[in-house]
N, C-alpha and C positions, 0 to 999 in steps of 0.2 A: 434110340438110347435104351440101354439096358440097366435100369437101376437095381435090378436084383443081383448084379455082380459087385455091388458096393457093400463093403463092410461098414455098417453105420456106427458100430461101436468104435471102430478105428477112426472114423470121421469125428466123433465126439471127443475122443482122447486127443486127436490132433488139434482140434480147436482149443481144448483146455491147455495143451502144451504151448500153442501159439500165444494165448492170452497170458499164461504164466511167465513165458519168456519176456513179454512186455513189462510185467511187474518188476522183473529183475533188471532188464535193460534200461528202462526209464526210471528206475528207483536208484538202487545203490551204485550201479555201474555208470550210467550217463545222465542221471536225473538232473543234476544241477547244470551241466553243460547244455542239455536239451532245453531246459527251462530258459536259460539265458538266450539261446539261439531262437527260441520261439517268442522271446520278448515278454515272458510271463513272470510276474512277481509271486512271492509266496502267498500274498493276499489274494491274487487272482485265482490261484489254485484252491486255496482254502475256501473261498467264497463261491466256488463253482458247484454244480450239482454232480458230485462224483458218482452217485448211483446211476444217473443217466449216462454219464461218460463211460463208466465201466460196462454198463449194460449194452450200450451201443457198440463199444469196442468188441465185446464178446460176440455179438450178433455178426459183426463183420468177420471176425476170426472163424466163426462157424461157416459163414458163406464161402470164405476162401477154402476151407477144408472140404466142403461139399464140392466146390468147383474143381479142385484138384482131383478129388476122387472120381468125378465124372470124366475128366480128361484121361485119368489113368485106366479106368475100368468100365466106363459107361458106353464105349463105342466098340462093337464087336470087331475083332481083327479079321482080315481077309483069311480065308482058309490057307493054311500052310505058312502064315506070317505071324502066328501067335508068339508073343514074347512073355516069358514069365517075369512078373514084377517081383523085385527083391528090395530089401532095405537099401542096398547100394544103388540100385537103379532109381528108386524113389528119391534118394538123396541127390543124385546127379540131375534128375529132372527138376527138383526144387531149386537146387543151386543155379542151374542154367536159367531157369525162369527169373530168379532173383537178379542175377548178374546182367542178363541181356534184355530184360523187360522192365523190371521194377526200378533198378538203380538208374538207368537212363531216364525213365519217366519221372521219377522223383527229382532227379538232378535237373532235368529240363524245367519242370515247374518251379522248383526252388530258385533256380538261376534267375528267372523272370521276377520272382518274388523278392529278389535281392537278399537271399539267405546265404549264410557263410558255408564254405566247403565243409567245415566240421559239422554243421547242422545237417547238411546233405548226407554226409557219411554216417552220422548217428542214425538217422531215419532209414536210409537205404540199407545200412548194415543190419539193422534189426530185421528188415523184411527178407533180406537174402538168407540170413540165418533161420528165421522162422519158416520160410518156405522149404528150406532144406530139411528142417525137423519134421514138418508135416509130410514131406515126401518119404522120409525114413519110416515114419509111423505107418503111413498108408501102404508102403511097399512091404514092410515087415509083416503086416497083419492080413495080407491077401490070402 
């Protein structure tokens, strides 16, 4: 693995964007619907340790951004097979990862957990969009 090929500033920005999207997605856009699907009351949320929750969520967002950067740039290409990463290519990789890996995985787990399709779509939709954004940022900043 070649970690020197990774733009660590882009990784940090991608993680912040992932986290910021979550604030919007699970706040004004789908907050109440997600809360209902999760079976959480306003008191449950108010009485939780939000610092720990947000801190843990950001660490996971950073881990995802690092992982995507490693997949994009950390493995040297075969000579003659180099592909220049662009924002569009990063978007496509992120989108395909979301659609073909995250959405089915989340859907499978939530189906067994007896969650509604709307809850599945809220959570998986967030991840599909977030991975796409991370891909755009990493691809654009190469």
